[in-house]
N, C-alpha and C positions, 0 to 999 in steps of 0.2 A: 500447654495447653492440655496437656494429657490430666493433671491432676484436676483443671478447670472440670475436665468432659467426667471425671470419674464423680467428682461433689457436685455435675447438674443431676449427670445420673441417681445419683445417693437420692436429690432433692425430688426429683421427678418421682421415685418410689414411691416417696413417704406422700405425697402429693395423691397420687392415685390410691394409697392404702387407704387415705382418710375418704376419699372421693365416696370410694364405695360404703363408708360409712353414713355418707350424710346422703347417700341417693337414697339408704332407709329410713332418714330420718325425718320426723311428721314436721319438720318447721319448713324442709325443702319445699312439699307440698304448700304450705299456706306462702311460702314464697312465689312459687308457681303465680296461684291466685293474685297475689298483691302485684304482680309482674301485667297482670292479664287487665286485673281493673285496670292499672296506673296505663297502661297502652288506651284500651275505651276512654278515659276520663283524658289521657293528653290528646286523642284524635276529635274527642269533643273538642274539649278547649282551641285547637286548629282549625278548627272548623268555626266557629266563632270570631276568632282574631281575624285584623285585616290590615291595610298598611300603615295605619294610626299607633299601632302599639310598639311599643318602645324594643322590637326587637334586638336590634342593632348596640343600643345600650345593654342589653342580659351580655350578649356577645362579650361586649367591651370588658364589660365584668367578669365574663369567666376567664377571658385570657389573662385577665391579672393575678386571677386565684390561681390558674393553672400550675404554676412553679411551686405550690405549698403543698405542701403534706405529704410527701414522698414515701416511703418506707424500702431503701432498695435493699437490695441480698448480696453478700458479700463472699456466705459460704465458708467463712474464716471459724475457726474453730480454737478453744480455749488452749489446746494442748498445740498450735499454730505459732503461739509466740515463743516455743522452744524449738518446736522442730524444724520449722519455715526457718528461722534467722539462716543457717547456712545457705539458704537458695536466693534471700531477696535480691540479691544482685541479677539474677538467671532465672527472673522468674516474671517475665514481662509479658509473656504470653496467658497467664494467668489474669495480669489485668485488664489483657484486652477480653478477654471473656466475659470478663467483670461488668466492662463497660458495655459490651454489647448487650449482655444479657438485659441490665438495669433498663438501653435504648429501648429495648422490644418490648420491655414491658410501661413503660411510659408513653410509648407509642399507641399499644393496647389501651391506656387507660383514655386517652387521648382519643381514641375512634369510638371509646364507650360514649364519651361526653359529645362528639360530635353526632351519633344517633339521636342525641335527644334535641342537642340545639338546631341543626343544619335544617329539618323539618319548618324549623321557627323560624329560621333566616328567611329559608324561600318564600314562604307566605307572606314575611311581613316586606322583604325587602326584593326589589326588582336588580339580583344579581346576573350576571351572564357564567358559564358553565367556568371560566376561569376565572372569574370573583370568588366562587363560590370550590375553586381549587385550592387558591390563594389561603382560603378562612383554616382551608382542611392543612394547608402543610404550618400555618404560622402556627398552630392549636398542636400539633405534632411535635415543633422544634420546641415551643416554648415546656410544654409538657417532659422532653426529654435532656433539656438545660437543667428544670429545677429539680430533676433526678439525679444528672451527674452532677449536679452543683454539691448536694451531699454527699457522693462518694469522693469526690476532691474533696473536699472540706473547705468549700466555698460555703460563705453566709448565703441565706437566700435572698435579704435584703438585694443583694448586688445585683441578681435577676429580673426584680421588681421591677425598675425603670425601664429594662428593656421592655416589657411585659403594657406596662405603662404605657409605652410609645406605638406601640400595633396597637392598642384598643383605642387611641388616638385615631392614629390613620384609619379604623374604621368609622368613629366618627366624623370625619372631615371627608367619608367618601372618596378616600387614597386607598379602600379594600387592595389594588392589586401590588402593591409597595408593603405594607402589611407585615410579609415575611422580611421584609431588611431588617426592623429591629430584632426582631428574634432571631434573627443568623449572628449578632452581634456579642452573645453571651457565650459563644462557642469559642470566639478569640480568644475571651478571658477564660476561659474553662482549660484551653490550650496551654495557655500562657502559666497556668496555678495548679496544672498537673501534676500525681505524683509519680517520681518516679522510679519510689520503691513503693512497697506495700506500705500503709502506716496502720503495722498491723493493731492499734489499741482502737483504733480510729476506727477503721474497717469492722472489729470486733465488737464493739458499739453499737454500731450501724446491725450487724447481721442479729445481735438480742433484742433491739429492739423491733426488725423486721417477723421475728422468730415468734415473738409477746403478742404480737398482732394476728400471725396467723394461726398459733395457739387463741387467740382470745374470739376468731371465727370458730372455729372448729369446734371451739368446745359449746356453741349453740348448738351443736348438733350430738356430741358425742361428749361422753366426760372426761376430762384432761386436769386431773387433780394436781399435774405438778405446774401446771400453767401459772404465772404469774399475776399479779393485779395491780394496777395502776389504783392508788388514793389521793384525794386531798383532803388539806385540813380541815377546810370550812370550817372556820369558829363559833361564828352564829349558829349553827344548827346543831354544833356540837353540844354547848350549853344550854340553847333548848330542851335538848334530848337528856341531857345530867338531872334538870328540875323535873321534869315529865314523868321521865321513866326511871330513873337511878333511886330518885328515892323510895321506889316503890319494891325493892330489893330484886327487884324481877331482874335474873343476870341474862338469860337467853335474851329477852326483849331488848334490852338494851345494847348488846354485844353485836348484836345481827342488826340494828337499828345503827347503831353506828360504823359499821361495814358498809350498810346499804346505802346511807346520807353520803358518805367520803367513800364509795368506789365509783370509778369512772363508768363501770358497766351495771350499774342498778338506778343509780339516779339521774344521772347522766341520758344511760337508756332510754329510760321514761321520756324525759326532754326530749331527744332527739327525734324517737319517734311519732311525738304527740306534735313536734312542728311540721315535721314530714307529711301526716295527718290533715293538719287544717291544710297545709299548703296542696294536696291531693281534691279537699272538701270544695275550696276555692276555685280549682280546673275545674271539677265534675260539672260547675252550671246548675244543680239541680239535680243528676241524674241519681237519684237511689241514695243519694249523699251519706242517709242515715248509717247506711253497710259501712260504711269508712270502719266507724267506731269499733265493733268486734273484730276487723279482721285486723284493726293497729294492733287492737288489745290482746286478740290470741297472739299475734306476735311478740309482744311483749313479753308477756304470759310463759312462753314456749322459751326465750332467754334465760327467764328468772328461775328454771327448776333445775338448769346442772348451774346455773350462781351457787344453789344452795350444797351441791354436794361439792363444786370445789370448794366453799365455805368453809364445809366437813372437815374437807381432809387440810389447809393450812390455816384455823381461827383456831383464836384460843380459846375458846367456847367449848369446847370437844374435851377440853380441859377439865371444865369446870363440874361439880359433882352434881349433874342434871342428866337427865335422863335424855333416849334420841325423842321420844314421844314429845317432851318439853323443850327440845330444838326446833322439832317441826312446830310445835304448836306457836314457838315465838317467829320464826322468821315468815309464818305464814300470817303471823299475824299481821305485819309489815309489807308482806307483798299482797294482802289481800288490800289492805286501804291505799296502798298506791295506786291498784290497779284498778279500785272504786274511783278515787279520786282522777284520774285518768279517761276512764269512760265518762266520767260527768262532764270533765271538761271537753269532750270531741262532743258529747247528744249537744250540750247547749249548743258548741259553733256550732253543729250540721243543724239544728234548728234554725241559727243567726244567717246559715248559708240555704234555708228551703227543705228544708227538709220538714215532712208532716207525720204519717203514722211511722214513717219508717225509722225515725228517730226511736220510737217507743221500742220498736221490734230490735233494733239496734242494741238498745239497751239491757234488755231480757237476752240477747243473745250475747253479750259480753258477761253477764253473770254466771251465763250456764259455760262459757267458754273457761273464766276466771276459776270458779269450781271445778272445774276437770283436770284441769292443768295442775294446780294445788294440791289435789288429790292424790297427783302422781310421785309428790313429794315423800308419801308413806314407804 
């Protein structure tokens, strides 16, 4: 356990260090405003729903996906493949520490989901206190089971049938027994638990989790060493080659290729656009036009550190083009993508009941885009 506590202490020092940088970042204030506005919108939404709203169906769907998408931490390092080999038979305390740490994080994730889900269930369903407790326990257990499955090397799809069973019990109004299927995965995980540290597997989990952590931190501070995930996207790549590469514009082509294939740019814009549409739908016309500059600004803020990261790892920095030309090439793509996002959100806000605030929101969006792209220089 001494080795685990030392690794945990190093991780906490790193989190505290980066938290100080994050506290001074402009994105943090944008997130504050987003959360405050989201709270008002969600409260307004809850006041308008009644017992006819399918809240229990939403709860069942959330239970089904709770075991998915976890990134457990193991604190394993590359050098451990050599230096931990003599201790593999006597290091169960380290494995216990890793499991307890991930259970705690899984419970935290479940509690955050419950902060949003429970008010909806209480509003739409006539649950007693014991039934609410059963929903809470079921959610936490499924979240912990999904995270431990990654640690033990068990495929996630083996946990999904148990999550589906808990969801079905909610739908047939057997809420008090929803925790029973959620308990069954722990029997499976106990049988398949690792007796010795699977070094390579845990090292891969640690690298993926750390990459996700660095991706979030890079929204606030520059982390040029962070890794980037890309996708092939053949159709978009061919269109890019036909329209841009023929013009012999190296910086626009390379940055366009990285933006279209990167999970941190095009996927980011799509995800935030979907979230913005959900917020507009839930707002019920309550100054819905101001959602546009809020989420466009949130997107622009995250595209600025992406340019700095590409400057450090992209081959475009090796090409015979100046920094001003590289900034122009990246800004060309970022401006058009952000304006396209603004246009989609403005049209959606009008469909959701915006009037004058849609025009104000569009003007504010253009101002925010120009401001943040100006920070690239």
